[in-house]
SEVORO-606467 format. One record per residue: residue number from 0; x, y negated, z negated of N, C-alpha, C in turn; residue in one letter. Coordinates in Angstrom, 2 decimals. Layout:
<recs>
@n NUM | npx X | npy Y | npz Z | capx X | capy Y | capz Z | cpx X | cpy Y | cpz Z | res a
...
</recs>
This chain:
<recs>
@n 0 | npx 19.79 | npy -45.48 | npz -10.37 | capx 18.41 | capy -44.60 | capz -10.47 | cpx 17.70 | cpy -44.24 | cpz -9.54 | res m
@n 1 | npx 18.01 | npy -45.07 | npz -8.24 | capx 17.39 | capy -45.38 | capz -7.32 | cpx 17.32 | cpy -44.02 | cpz -6.39 | res k
@n 2 | npx 19.18 | npy -43.97 | npz -6.30 | capx 19.76 | capy -42.85 | capz -5.12 | cpx 19.33 | cpy -41.28 | cpz -5.99 | res k
@n 3 | npx 19.42 | npy -40.62 | npz -7.34 | capx 18.95 | capy -39.70 | capz -7.01 | cpx 17.62 | cpy -39.27 | cpz -7.14 | res p
@n 4 | npx 16.62 | npy -39.96 | npz -7.23 | capx 14.70 | capy -40.08 | capz -6.79 | cpx 14.99 | cpy -39.77 | cpz -4.85 | res l
@n 5 | npx 15.45 | npy -40.81 | npz -4.47 | capx 15.89 | capy -40.49 | capz -2.91 | cpx 15.84 | cpy -39.18 | cpz -2.62 | res s
@n 6 | npx 17.04 | npy -38.71 | npz -3.25 | capx 18.08 | capy -37.27 | capz -2.74 | cpx 16.79 | cpy -36.10 | cpz -3.14 | res v
@n 7 | npx 16.30 | npy -36.66 | npz -4.42 | capx 14.77 | capy -35.78 | capz -5.24 | cpx 13.44 | cpy -35.61 | cpz -3.85 | res v
@n 8 | npx 13.09 | npy -36.87 | npz -3.79 | capx 11.93 | capy -36.64 | capz -2.21 | cpx 12.64 | cpy -36.17 | cpz -0.93 | res g
@n 9 | npx 13.80 | npy -36.38 | npz -0.46 | capx 14.64 | capy -36.44 | capz 0.77 | cpx 14.21 | cpy -34.28 | cpz 0.61 | res i
@n 10 | npx 14.68 | npy -33.48 | npz -0.48 | capx 15.03 | capy -32.45 | capz -0.19 | cpx 13.62 | cpy -32.05 | cpz -0.44 | res v
@n 11 | npx 12.65 | npy -32.39 | npz -1.74 | capx 11.54 | capy -31.78 | capz -1.68 | cpx 10.48 | cpy -31.68 | cpz 0.44 | res l
@n 12 | npx 10.94 | npy -33.11 | npz 0.30 | capx 9.89 | capy -33.70 | capz 1.82 | cpx 10.49 | cpy -31.92 | cpz 2.36 | res g
@n 13 | npx 11.80 | npy -32.00 | npz 2.99 | capx 12.73 | capy -31.11 | capz 3.88 | cpx 11.84 | cpy -29.61 | cpz 3.14 | res t
@n 14 | npx 11.65 | npy -29.36 | npz 2.16 | capx 11.26 | capy -28.15 | capz 1.58 | cpx 9.66 | cpy -27.92 | cpz 2.02 | res l
@n 15 | npx 8.62 | npy -28.98 | npz 2.00 | capx 7.50 | capy -28.67 | capz 2.17 | cpx 7.15 | cpy -29.14 | cpz 3.47 | res m
@n 16 | npx 8.27 | npy -29.50 | npz 4.92 | capx 7.69 | capy -29.25 | capz 5.93 | cpx 8.61 | cpy -28.08 | cpz 6.47 | res s
@n 17 | npx 9.51 | npy -27.40 | npz 5.87 | capx 10.32 | capy -25.93 | capz 6.22 | cpx 9.18 | cpy -24.99 | cpz 6.08 | res a
@n 18 | npx 8.33 | npy -25.09 | npz 5.08 | capx 7.43 | capy -24.66 | capz 4.70 | cpx 5.63 | cpy -23.97 | cpz 5.52 | res c
@n 19 | npx 5.71 | npy -25.29 | npz 5.85 | capx 4.38 | capy -26.29 | capz 7.06 | cpx 4.71 | cpy -25.37 | cpz 8.23 | res s
@n 20 | npx 5.89 | npy -25.43 | npz 8.70 | capx 6.80 | capy -24.87 | capz 9.91 | cpx 6.49 | cpy -23.93 | cpz 10.39 | res n
@n 21 | npx 6.26 | npy -22.92 | npz 9.60 | capx 5.93 | capy -21.28 | capz 9.50 | cpx 5.01 | cpy -20.30 | cpz 10.05 | res k
@n 22 | npx 5.57 | npy -19.88 | npz 11.22 | capx 5.03 | capy -19.86 | capz 12.36 | cpx 3.26 | cpy -18.36 | cpz 11.57 | res t
@n 23 | npx 2.50 | npy -18.76 | npz 12.02 | capx 1.57 | capy -17.92 | capz 11.05 | cpx 1.23 | cpy -16.51 | cpz 11.95 | res p
@n 24 | npx 1.08 | npy -15.41 | npz 10.78 | capx 1.07 | capy -13.66 | capz 11.19 | cpx -0.53 | cpy -14.04 | cpz 11.46 | res e
@n 25 | npx -0.38 | npy -12.81 | npz 12.38 | capx -1.61 | capy -12.19 | capz 12.55 | cpx -1.33 | cpy -10.45 | cpz 12.76 | res v
@n 26 | npx -3.00 | npy -10.58 | npz 11.50 | capx -2.59 | capy -9.16 | capz 11.40 | cpx -4.01 | cpy -8.18 | cpz 11.89 | res w
@n 27 | npx -3.29 | npy -7.09 | npz 12.98 | capx -4.28 | capy -6.54 | capz 13.42 | cpx -4.56 | cpy -4.87 | cpz 13.15 | res v
@n 28 | npx -5.16 | npy -4.91 | npz 12.92 | capx -6.04 | capy -3.21 | capz 11.80 | cpx -5.79 | cpy -1.99 | cpz 12.94 | res a
@n 29 | npx -4.97 | npy -1.14 | npz 12.91 | capx -4.56 | capy -0.31 | capz 13.63 | cpx -5.50 | cpy 0.97 | cpz 13.12 | res t
@n 30 | npx -6.12 | npy 0.81 | npz 11.76 | capx -7.19 | capy 2.08 | capz 11.86 | cpx -8.41 | cpy 1.24 | cpz 11.19 | res t
@n 31 | npx -9.29 | npy 2.12 | npz 10.89 | capx -10.46 | capy 1.60 | capz 9.88 | cpx -10.04 | cpy 1.22 | cpz 8.27 | res t
@n 32 | npx -10.32 | npy -0.35 | npz 7.70 | capx -9.78 | capy -0.53 | capz 6.88 | cpx -10.45 | cpy -1.04 | cpz 5.66 | res t
@n 33 | npx -10.54 | npy -0.37 | npz 4.45 | capx -11.58 | capy -1.48 | capz 3.45 | cpx -10.84 | cpy -2.85 | cpz 3.01 | res p
@n 34 | npx -12.11 | npy -3.55 | npz 3.09 | capx -11.66 | capy -5.14 | capz 2.52 | cpx -12.41 | cpy -5.01 | cpz 1.55 | res i
@n 35 | npx -12.39 | npy -5.75 | npz 0.00 | capx -12.34 | capy -6.07 | capz -1.09 | cpx -13.13 | cpy -7.02 | cpz -1.80 | res y
@n 36 | npx -13.89 | npy -7.13 | npz -2.33 | capx -14.41 | capy -8.31 | capz -2.63 | cpx -13.00 | cpy -9.42 | cpz -3.32 | res a
@n 37 | npx -12.12 | npy -8.95 | npz -4.31 | capx -11.69 | capy -9.58 | capz -5.05 | cpx -10.11 | cpy -8.70 | cpz -5.18 | res s
@n 38 | npx -9.53 | npy -9.62 | npz -5.73 | capx -7.85 | capy -8.98 | capz -5.96 | cpx -8.13 | cpy -7.60 | cpz -7.43 | res e
@n 39 | npx -8.87 | npy -7.62 | npz -7.73 | capx -9.23 | capy -6.93 | capz -8.28 | cpx -10.32 | cpy -5.53 | cpz -8.59 | res s
@n 40 | npx -10.66 | npy -5.37 | npz -6.98 | capx -11.83 | capy -4.64 | capz -7.24 | cpx -11.49 | cpy -3.40 | cpz -6.97 | res d
@n 41 | npx -11.88 | npy -2.51 | npz -7.15 | capx -11.54 | capy -0.70 | capz -7.43 | cpx -11.77 | cpy -0.41 | cpz -5.83 | res t
@n 42 | npx -11.43 | npy 0.53 | npz -5.38 | capx -12.38 | capy 1.00 | capz -4.05 | cpx -13.75 | cpy 1.45 | cpz -3.83 | res e
@n 43 | npx -14.50 | npy 1.43 | npz -5.17 | capx -15.58 | capy 1.66 | capz -5.36 | cpx -16.67 | cpy 0.47 | cpz -4.65 | res a
@n 44 | npx -15.39 | npy -0.76 | npz -4.78 | capx -16.56 | capy -2.02 | capz -4.19 | cpx -16.38 | cpy -2.63 | cpz -2.63 | res r
@n 45 | npx -16.52 | npy -1.81 | npz -1.85 | capx -15.73 | capy -2.49 | capz -0.88 | cpx -16.39 | cpy -3.20 | cpz 0.11 | res v
@n 46 | npx -16.50 | npy -4.74 | npz 0.27 | capx -17.16 | capy -5.98 | capz 0.74 | cpx -17.40 | cpy -5.62 | cpz 1.97 | res l
@n 47 | npx -16.40 | npy -5.31 | npz 3.25 | capx -16.99 | capy -5.05 | capz 4.53 | cpx -15.67 | cpy -4.09 | cpz 4.75 | res f
@n 48 | npx -15.58 | npy -3.18 | npz 6.59 | capx -14.84 | capy -2.28 | capz 7.08 | cpx -14.41 | cpy -2.87 | cpz 8.73 | res t
@n 49 | npx -13.05 | npy -3.32 | npz 8.27 | capx -12.28 | capy -3.30 | capz 9.52 | cpx -12.06 | cpy -2.31 | cpz 10.77 | res l
@n 50 | npx -12.41 | npy -2.79 | npz 11.62 | capx -12.16 | capy -1.50 | capz 13.08 | cpx -10.86 | cpy -1.84 | cpz 13.20 | res g
@n 51 | npx -10.72 | npy -0.73 | npz 14.13 | capx -9.25 | capy -0.95 | capz 14.66 | cpx -9.34 | cpy -1.53 | cpz 15.97 | res t
@n 52 | npx -8.48 | npy -2.47 | npz 15.41 | capx -8.30 | capy -3.74 | capz 16.61 | cpx -8.50 | cpy -5.34 | cpz 16.35 | res g
@n 53 | npx -9.59 | npy -5.12 | npz 15.15 | capx -9.98 | capy -6.36 | capz 14.64 | cpx -8.72 | cpy -7.11 | cpz 13.87 | res d
@n 54 | npx -8.68 | npy -8.82 | npz 13.75 | capx -7.85 | capy -8.77 | capz 13.83 | cpx -7.95 | cpy -10.22 | cpz 12.69 | res t
@n 55 | npx -6.96 | npy -10.52 | npz 11.38 | capx -7.12 | capy -11.38 | capz 10.30 | cpx -5.93 | cpy -11.65 | cpz 9.78 | res c
@n 56 | npx -6.35 | npy -12.69 | npz 10.02 | capx -4.60 | capy -13.86 | capz 9.03 | cpx -4.47 | cpy -13.66 | cpz 7.10 | res v
@n 57 | npx -3.36 | npy -13.37 | npz 6.74 | capx -2.90 | capy -13.72 | capz 5.66 | cpx -3.20 | cpy -14.76 | cpz 5.02 | res p
@n 58 | npx -3.95 | npy -14.68 | npz 4.04 | capx -4.24 | capy -16.55 | capz 2.89 | cpx -3.26 | cpy -16.32 | cpz 2.24 | res v
@n 59 | npx -3.32 | npy -15.29 | npz 1.41 | capx -1.81 | capy -15.05 | capz -0.02 | cpx -1.95 | cpy -14.01 | cpz -0.28 | res r
@n 60 | npx -0.99 | npy -13.71 | npz -1.51 | capx -0.80 | capy -12.37 | capz -1.84 | cpx -0.57 | cpy -12.67 | cpz -3.07 | res s
@n 61 | npx -0.86 | npy -11.52 | npz -3.88 | capx -1.16 | capy -11.47 | capz -4.96 | cpx -0.54 | cpy -9.65 | cpz -5.82 | res v
@n 62 | npx 0.27 | npy -9.85 | npz -6.49 | capx 0.90 | capy -8.91 | capz -7.27 | cpx 0.32 | cpy -8.24 | cpz -8.18 | res v
@n 63 | npx -0.34 | npy -7.37 | npz -8.68 | capx -1.83 | capy -6.61 | capz -9.73 | cpx -0.86 | cpy -5.14 | cpz -10.10 | res m
@n 64 | npx -0.57 | npy -4.87 | npz -11.01 | capx 0.43 | capy -3.39 | capz -11.19 | cpx 1.19 | cpy -3.36 | cpz -10.59 | res k
@n 65 | npx 1.35 | npy -1.95 | npz -9.52 | capx 2.03 | capy -2.13 | capz -8.76 | cpx 1.50 | cpy -2.30 | cpz -7.27 | res v
@n 66 | npx 0.45 | npy -2.62 | npz -6.78 | capx 0.01 | capy -2.95 | capz -5.37 | cpx -0.03 | cpy -4.59 | cpz -5.32 | res y
@n 67 | npx 0.29 | npy -4.98 | npz -4.12 | capx 0.31 | capy -6.02 | capz -3.65 | cpx -0.83 | cpy -6.16 | cpz -3.34 | res l
@n 68 | npx -1.83 | npy -7.50 | npz -3.10 | capx -2.96 | capy -7.37 | capz -2.43 | cpx -2.99 | cpy -8.51 | cpz -1.82 | res h
@n 69 | npx -3.39 | npy -8.32 | npz -0.35 | capx -3.23 | capy -9.96 | capz 0.22 | cpx -4.67 | cpy -9.89 | cpz 0.62 | res t
@n 70 | npx -5.31 | npy -11.54 | npz 0.17 | capx -5.99 | capy -11.74 | capz 0.88 | cpx -5.93 | cpy -12.85 | cpz 2.09 | res e
@n 71 | npx -6.98 | npy -11.91 | npz 3.26 | capx -7.03 | capy -12.51 | capz 4.84 | cpx -8.33 | cpy -12.91 | cpz 5.35 | res i
@n 72 | npx -8.20 | npy -13.37 | npz 6.19 | capx -8.94 | capy -13.98 | capz 6.55 | cpx -9.17 | cpy -13.34 | cpz 8.23 | res q
@n 73 | npx -10.66 | npy -12.77 | npz 8.17 | capx -10.83 | capy -12.08 | capz 9.67 | cpx -12.29 | cpy -12.56 | cpz 10.66 | res c
@n 74 | npx -13.04 | npy -12.50 | npz 11.67 | capx -13.78 | capy -12.56 | capz 12.03 | cpx -15.29 | cpy -12.20 | cpz 11.11 | res k
@n 75 | npx -14.76 | npy -10.70 | npz 10.07 | capx -16.19 | capy -10.40 | capz 9.42 | cpx -16.46 | cpy -10.81 | cpz 8.56 | res s
@n 76 | npx -14.91 | npy -12.05 | npz 7.56 | capx -15.26 | capy -12.45 | capz 6.54 | cpx -13.90 | cpy -12.56 | cpz 5.74 | res g
@n 77 | npx -13.86 | npy -13.12 | npz 4.94 | capx -12.48 | capy -13.18 | capz 4.04 | cpx -12.55 | cpy -11.62 | cpz 2.59 | res r
@n 78 | npx -11.37 | npy -11.26 | npz 2.59 | capx -11.64 | capy -10.39 | capz 1.25 | cpx -9.92 | cpy -10.47 | cpz 0.97 | res g
@n 79 | npx -9.95 | npy -8.87 | npz 0.70 | capx -8.70 | capy -8.50 | capz -0.38 | cpx -8.36 | cpy -6.90 | cpz 0.33 | res w
@n 80 | npx -6.70 | npy -6.88 | npz 0.73 | capx -6.66 | capy -5.41 | capz 1.23 | cpx -5.56 | cpy -4.88 | cpz 0.44 | res t
@n 81 | npx -5.09 | npy -3.87 | npz 0.38 | capx -4.24 | capy -3.57 | capz -0.83 | cpx -3.30 | cpy -2.58 | cpz 0.73 | res i
@n 82 | npx -3.94 | npy -2.24 | npz 1.85 | capx -3.35 | capy -1.64 | capz 3.16 | cpx -2.37 | cpy -2.11 | cpz 4.01 | res d
@n 83 | npx -1.80 | npy -2.82 | npz 3.75 | capx -0.85 | capy -3.63 | capz 4.62 | cpx -0.09 | cpy -2.57 | cpz 5.97 | res k
@n 84 | npx -0.07 | npy -1.44 | npz 5.30 | capx 0.29 | capy -0.01 | capz 6.06 | cpx -0.54 | cpy 0.17 | cpz 7.64 | res q
@n 85 | npx -2.20 | npy -0.82 | npz 7.08 | capx -2.69 | capy -0.23 | capz 8.29 | cpx -2.75 | cpy -1.43 | cpz 9.12 | res n
@n 86 | npx -2.19 | npy -2.02 | npz 9.48 | capx -2.44 | capy -3.29 | capz 10.39 | cpx -0.41 | cpy -3.40 | cpz 11.23 | res f
@n 87 | npx -1.02 | npy -3.68 | npz 11.98 | capx 0.15 | capy -4.24 | capz 13.00 | cpx 0.55 | cpy -5.82 | cpz 13.16 | res n
@n 88 | npx 1.73 | npy -6.46 | npz 12.36 | capx 1.35 | capy -7.57 | capz 12.06 | cpx 2.64 | cpy -8.15 | cpz 12.83 | res i
@n 89 | npx 1.81 | npy -9.07 | npz 13.93 | capx 2.51 | capy -10.20 | capz 14.94 | cpx 2.58 | cpy -11.51 | cpz 14.20 | res e
@n 90 | npx 3.65 | npy -12.40 | npz 15.27 | capx 4.16 | capy -13.45 | capz 14.43 | cpx 2.92 | cpy -14.44 | cpz 16.07 | res s
@n 91 | npx 2.67 | npy -15.37 | npz 15.55 | capx 2.46 | capy -16.40 | capz 16.18 | cpx 0.56 | cpy -16.22 | cpz 16.25 | res g
@n 92 | npx -0.35 | npy -17.23 | npz 17.07 | capx -1.64 | capy -17.01 | capz 17.55 | cpx -1.76 | cpy -15.56 | cpz 17.96 | res e
@n 93 | npx -2.77 | npy -15.12 | npz 18.15 | capx -3.28 | capy -14.28 | capz 19.45 | cpx -3.79 | cpy -15.14 | cpz 19.59 | res r
@n 94 | npx -3.56 | npy -14.53 | npz 21.60 | capx -4.99 | capy -15.19 | capz 22.46 | cpx -6.41 | cpy -14.21 | cpz 22.63 | res s
</recs>
């Protein structure tokens, strides 16, 4: 009984460490981009707008209807975007 539990523990530990070693992404806005307060907000409820060159990091993604909503953390604040095409996505931390 101990052997299967040990194997499960090793597998889970390996998977968790693989997830935590992911290189962080930095999203750089290539155009002005509206950021919404929640993943269900419409275009009428803009929380703030990113300018060209503003940087953010993705927090999590949610699929709603046909859109991929991504929560991002920026210097201007934290919010949601559906406009991933408005960003250059770089791997690693930006200096």
